[in-house]
C-alpha positions in Angstrom: 15.0 51.5 -86.6 18.2 49.4 -84.9 16.7 46.5 -83.5 18.0 43.2 -81.7 16.4 40.4 -80.3 16.4 40.0 -76.3 14.0 37.5 -75.1 11.8 38.0 -78.2 11.3 41.9 -77.9 13.1 44.3 -79.9 14.8 47.4 -79.2 15.8 50.8 -80.2 17.5 53.5 -79.2 17.8 56.9 -78.2 19.0 58.3 -81.6 16.5 55.9 -82.9 13.2 57.8 -81.5 14.9 61.1 -82.2 15.8 60.6 -86.1 11.8 60.1 -86.2 10.7 62.3 -84.4 13.2 64.6 -87.1 11.7 63.0 -90.4 8.1 63.2 -89.0 7.1 59.3 -88.9 4.8 58.1 -86.7 5.9 56.8 -83.2 4.6 56.8 -79.8 6.7 57.0 -77.2 5.2 55.6 -73.8 6.4 55.5 -70.4 4.6 53.1 -68.4 5.7 53.8 -64.8 3.4 55.8 -63.2 2.5 59.6 -63.5 4.0 60.7 -60.4 7.2 59.3 -61.6 7.0 60.4 -65.1 6.4 63.8 -64.1 9.7 63.7 -62.7 11.6 63.6 -66.4 11.0 62.1 -69.8 11.5 62.5 -73.3 9.6 65.7 -74.5 6.6 63.8 -76.6 6.7 61.1 -74.7 3.1 59.9 -73.1 2.3 58.4 -70.0 0.4 54.6 -69.9 1.4 52.9 -66.5 2.0 48.9 -66.7 -1.6 48.2 -64.8 -3.5 50.2 -67.2 -2.0 48.9 -70.6 -5.2 46.5 -71.5 -7.9 49.6 -70.2 -6.4 52.3 -72.3 -3.9 51.1 -74.6 -6.2 50.5 -77.9 -8.3 53.8 -77.1 -5.3 55.8 -77.2 -3.4 54.2 -80.1 -5.9 52.5 -82.0 -3.9 51.5 -85.1 -2.3 48.2 -84.5 1.0 48.2 -87.0 1.8 51.6 -85.0 5.7 51.9 -83.9 5.6 52.0 -80.1 8.4 52.5 -78.2 8.3 51.9 -74.2 10.4 52.6 -71.7 11.3 52.9 -67.4 14.1 53.8 -65.4 15.1 50.5 -64.4 11.9 49.2 -62.8 11.8 46.3 -65.2 8.3 47.7 -66.8 9.1 47.9 -69.8 9.5 44.5 -70.7 6.2 43.5 -69.4 4.3 46.2 -71.4 6.2 45.0 -74.5 4.8 41.5 -74.0 1.3 42.9 -73.0 1.2 45.2 -76.1 1.9 42.4 -78.3 -0.6 39.8 -76.8 -3.3 42.8 -77.8 -2.4 42.7 -81.7 0.1 45.8 -81.6 3.0 44.6 -84.5 5.9 47.0 -84.1 6.4 47.1 -79.9 10.1 47.7 -79.0 12.0 48.3 -75.7 14.3 51.5 -75.6 17.4 49.9 -74.7 19.0 51.1 -71.4 15.6 52.5 -70.3 15.7 56.3 -69.4 18.9 56.2 -68.2 20.1 55.8 -71.7 17.9 59.2 -72.9 20.1 60.8 -70.6 23.6 59.6 -71.4 22.5 59.8 -74.6 22.8 64.3 -73.9 18.8 64.7 -74.2 16.1 66.8 -72.5 14.5 65.5 -69.7 11.3 67.5 -69.5 9.5 67.3 -65.7 6.0 67.6 -64.9 2.7 66.4 -67.1 1.5 67.7 -70.5 4.9 68.7 -70.6 5.5 69.9 -74.8 1.4 72.0 -74.5 3.2 74.0 -71.6 6.3 74.7 -73.0 4.4 75.9 -76.8 2.0 78.0 -74.4 5.5 79.8 -73.2 7.1 79.6 -76.5 3.9 81.7 -77.9 4.2 84.0 -75.3 7.9 84.7 -75.7 7.6 85.1 -79.4 4.1 87.4 -79.7 4.7 88.8 -75.8 1.3 88.1 -74.8 -0.2 90.7 -72.8 -0.3 89.9 -68.8 -1.4 91.7 -66.0 -0.3 90.3 -62.8 -2.8 89.5 -59.8 -1.9 92.9 -57.8 -3.0 94.4 -61.0 -6.2 92.8 -61.6 -7.1 92.9 -57.7 -6.5 96.2 -57.5 -9.1 96.7 -61.2 -11.8 94.1 -59.2 -11.6 96.7 -56.0 -12.2 99.8 -58.2 -15.2 98.0 -60.2 -13.2 98.8 -63.4 -15.3 97.4 -66.5 -13.9 94.6 -67.2 -14.5 90.5 -67.4 -12.7 87.7 -66.0 -12.5 85.0 -68.2 -11.9 81.3 -66.7 -10.4 78.4 -69.5 -10.0 75.9 -67.6 -12.5 73.0 -67.4 -15.9 73.9 -65.3 -14.9 71.4 -63.0 -11.9 73.2 -62.2 -13.1 76.6 -61.9 -16.3 75.5 -60.1 -13.8 74.3 -57.5 -11.7 77.8 -57.3 -11.8 80.4 -59.2 -10.6 84.4 -59.5 -13.2 86.5 -58.0 -16.0 87.9 -60.1 -14.9 85.2 -62.8 -16.4 83.3 -64.8 -16.5 79.6 -66.8 -15.5 80.4 -70.5 -13.4 76.9 -71.0 -10.6 77.2 -74.2 -12.3 76.9 -77.1 -15.3 78.6 -76.4 -13.6 82.0 -75.6 -13.5 83.2 -79.1 -17.3 81.6 -80.1 -18.5 83.8 -76.6 -16.6 86.9 -75.7 -18.2 89.0 -78.1 -21.4 88.7 -76.3 -19.5 88.8 -72.7 -17.9 91.6 -73.5 -19.8 93.5 -76.5 -18.3 96.7 -75.7 -14.8 96.8 -76.9 -13.8 99.3 -74.2 -14.5 96.2 -71.6 -11.1 94.8 -71.3 -11.3 90.7 -71.3 -9.0 88.9 -68.3 -8.1 85.3 -68.9 -7.4 83.3 -66.6 -6.5 79.5 -65.7 -4.6 77.7 -62.8 -1.3 78.3 -63.9 0.4 79.7 -67.3 -0.3 77.8 -70.7 -4.6 77.8 -71.2 -4.3 82.3 -69.7 -1.7 82.5 -72.5 -3.1 80.1 -75.0 -6.5 81.8 -74.3 -5.9 85.5 -74.3 -3.9 84.8 -77.5 -6.3 83.7 -79.1 -8.7 86.0 -78.4 -6.2 88.8 -80.0 -5.8 86.7 -82.8 -9.2 86.1 -84.0 -8.9 90.1 -83.5 -11.2 90.9 -81.0 -11.7 94.7 -80.4 -11.3 94.7 -77.0 -7.8 95.1 -74.6 -7.3 91.5 -74.0 -4.9 90.2 -71.0 -3.7 87.0 -69.5 -3.9 86.8 -65.8 0.1 86.1 -65.3 0.5 83.1 -63.5 -3.2 82.2 -62.7 -4.7 80.6 -59.4 -1.0 80.5 -58.3 -0.2 83.8 -58.7 -3.3 85.0 -56.9 -2.2 82.9 -54.3 0.9 83.7 -54.1 0.1 87.6 -54.1 -2.1 86.7 -50.7 -5.1 87.0 -52.4 -8.1 85.1 -51.6 -10.3 82.6 -54.5 -13.9 81.7 -54.3 -14.5 78.2 -54.3 -18.3 76.9 -56.1 -19.2 79.4 -58.6 -21.1 78.3 -61.1 -20.9 81.9 -63.5 -21.1 79.8 -67.1 -21.5 81.7 -70.3 -24.2 83.0 -72.0 -25.8 81.2 -74.9 -24.8 83.1 -78.1 -27.1 84.2 -81.2 -26.6 84.0 -84.8 -24.8 87.1 -85.6 -22.9 86.6 -82.5 -21.5 82.8 -84.0 -21.4 84.1 -87.8 -19.2 87.0 -86.9 -16.9 84.5 -84.8 -16.8 82.2 -87.1 -15.5 84.6 -89.6 -12.7 85.1 -87.4 -11.8 81.8 -86.4 -12.0 80.9 -89.8 -9.3 83.4 -91.1 -6.7 81.9 -87.8 -7.3 78.3 -88.9 -6.3 79.4 -92.7 -3.6 81.3 -91.3 -2.5 78.7 -89.3 -2.7 76.0 -93.1 -5.4 74.3 -91.7 -7.0 71.9 -93.9 -10.7 72.0 -94.1 -12.4 68.4 -95.5 -15.9 66.7 -96.2 -17.2 63.3 -95.9 -14.8 61.9 -98.8 -11.9 63.6 -97.8 -12.5 61.8 -94.1 -13.3 58.7 -95.7 -9.9 58.4 -97.6 -8.4 59.2 -94.6 -10.2 56.3 -92.4 -8.9 53.9 -95.3 -5.5 54.3 -94.9 -3.8 51.9 -93.0 -0.4 53.7 -92.9 -1.7 56.1 -90.8 -2.7 56.8 -87.2 -6.2 58.7 -87.0 -7.7 60.9 -84.2 -11.7 62.0 -85.2 -12.6 64.7 -81.8 -15.6 66.5 -81.3 -14.2 69.8 -79.7 -17.5 71.1 -77.8 -18.0 70.6 -74.0 -19.4 67.2 -72.8 -23.1 68.2 -72.6 -23.3 69.1 -76.1 -21.3 66.3 -77.4 -23.4 63.6 -75.9 -26.5 64.9 -77.1 -25.6 64.6 -80.0 -22.7 64.2 -82.3 -21.3 62.7 -85.5 -20.4 58.9 -85.4 -17.3 57.5 -84.9 -15.9 61.2 -83.3 -14.5 60.8 -79.7 -14.7 64.3 -77.2 -12.3 66.3 -76.1 -12.8 70.1 -75.3 -10.7 72.1 -77.1 -8.7 73.8 -75.0 -7.7 70.8 -73.3 -6.8 69.0 -76.7 -4.6 71.4 -76.9 -4.0 71.4 -73.1 -3.5 67.7 -72.7 -2.5 66.8 -76.6 -0.8 64.0 -74.9 -2.9 62.1 -73.3 -5.5 62.1 -76.4 -3.1 61.9 -79.3 -0.4 59.9 -78.2 0.7 59.1 -81.4 2.9 61.6 -82.4 2.7 62.4 -86.7 -0.4 61.1 -86.8 -3.4 62.5 -88.3 -6.2 64.5 -86.5 -9.5 65.7 -87.6 -11.8 68.4 -85.7 -15.2 69.1 -86.3 -18.0 71.6 -83.5 -21.9 72.0 -85.3 -21.4 75.9 -85.4 -17.4 75.6 -86.7 -15.0 78.3 -84.5 -14.5 76.1 -81.4 -13.0 73.2 -84.0 -11.1 76.2 -86.2 -9.4 77.6 -83.2 -8.5 74.2 -81.8 -7.0 73.5 -85.2 -5.5 76.2 -85.3 -3.2 75.9 -82.1 -2.9 72.0 -83.1 -1.5 72.8 -86.4 0.9 75.4 -84.3 2.1 72.1 -82.4 3.4 70.9 -85.5 -0.1 68.2 -86.1 -1.2 67.6 -89.3 -4.9 68.6 -88.3 -8.0 68.9 -90.5 -11.3 70.4 -90.2 -14.4 68.1 -90.9 -16.9 70.9 -92.2 -20.3 69.4 -92.4 -23.6 69.7 -92.8 -24.3 68.0 -89.6 -28.1 68.5 -90.3 -28.1 65.3 -93.0 -26.2 63.2 -91.0 -27.8 61.0 -88.5 -26.2 62.1 -84.5 -25.1 59.7 -81.9 -25.8 60.4 -78.5 -24.1 59.7 -75.1 -20.8 59.3 -74.1 -17.8 58.2 -76.2 -16.7 55.2 -74.6 -13.6 56.0 -73.1 -11.4 54.2 -70.3 -12.8 55.2 -67.4 -10.9 57.6 -65.8 -7.7 56.4 -63.2 -7.9 56.5 -59.5 -5.1 58.6 -57.0 -3.4 55.5 -57.3 0.4 56.7 -58.7 -1.3 60.2 -59.4 1.1 62.9 -59.7 -0.2 66.0 -57.6 -0.7 69.0 -59.4 0.9 72.4 -58.1 -2.1 74.2 -59.4 -4.7 71.7 -58.4 -7.0 72.2 -55.7 -6.6 74.9 -53.0 -4.4 72.6 -50.5 -0.5 73.1 -52.1 2.4 74.7 -50.9 3.9 78.1 -51.6 7.0 76.6 -52.7 6.1 74.0 -54.6 4.2 76.5 -56.3 6.5 78.9 -57.2 9.0 76.0 -58.1 6.2 75.3 -60.9 6.2 78.9 -62.1 9.6 78.6 -62.0 9.7 75.7 -64.0 7.7 77.3 -66.5 10.0 80.0 -67.2 12.8 77.6 -68.1 10.9 75.6 -71.2 11.8 78.0 -73.9 15.2 77.6 -73.4 14.5 73.6 -72.5 12.9 73.8 -75.9 15.5 75.3 -77.9 18.2 72.3 -76.4 16.1 70.1 -77.3 15.7 70.6 -81.0 12.8 68.3 -81.9 9.5 70.1 -81.2 9.1 71.7 -84.5 6.1 74.2 -83.4 5.4 77.4 -85.3 4.0 80.2 -83.8 1.9 82.6 -86.4 
């Protein structure tokens, strides 16, 4: 990369960043502004750690101290302070984006709005290339009114579902769908409708079931709870319907189908020897994720693995794995959740493997994974798809933004996504 010395902090150009992305080098592009400002515009693969959170978050989110890190702001003076702080924490390859966000814009490169932008853009690309089936809010309400044979599966985190949900919906967080759908809807004549708050998790969830060969008709709820609200229809609040447990027969059937999906996406399956080799490779960043629900994770997990619900790992990849070009290894004690999660990460361009081992031969750890405490409200971006008090104009503007993401990906040209 191009460098120069300015107060002992090296710099990089927008062209350096683009080159690293195109050749697949490891790089962490870190926006050190507050989340609200980040959401107004940033490079596609940028992640966000505000200056005030560097000490709490950096070592957790960027575990390898030799990772090439480029920090930037929009002229506020945060980037230089962040770079100095990162070096004090032991990082050895920290650079400041010369000219900040303005230089990126002046180079003619794309700025993406909102948060988790590249995962959302990928979801739009999936729908565009696979013609993922969907139904409007009005169509689904009509099916509910006529008591049609349908099951509505909410692919968000349980907490989001509990806050507001589609009437009659059941909480089935994203990576659980392929594992539990056949138990929830054993009759192939039952229509399955997958929803989220906006678009991405509805699309990815519905397409997961299509990819996994579920025999039912499967649809995404077009525009999720946003579309439901804009249609003037009422949401439920405080619901607690959760997916039932699955028996061994259902697990084995889900395992067969999910493994096939992962295989088609080019995901590798590894054992302890390969994991040990990955851990010994000091030239690559390695993220280890158990993709089950938090309660399952905390009751017993493989040593060294963090917890990220599979659907959220796909939705919030920039948060969970901010080092683009790193390795990711996922695991799951029964298999299908890791397989489906890995299949999507591979399509998102990640070097991802599944740790496929006998859990009964391992002494499991219990409790949470030690992630930094959650951020408070300071500087937070108000998501137009969260909560029940969003203005119609903001929700419609969000949908309009998502509709344009496929074209923006094409203009940007760095994503490397595939869709199987």
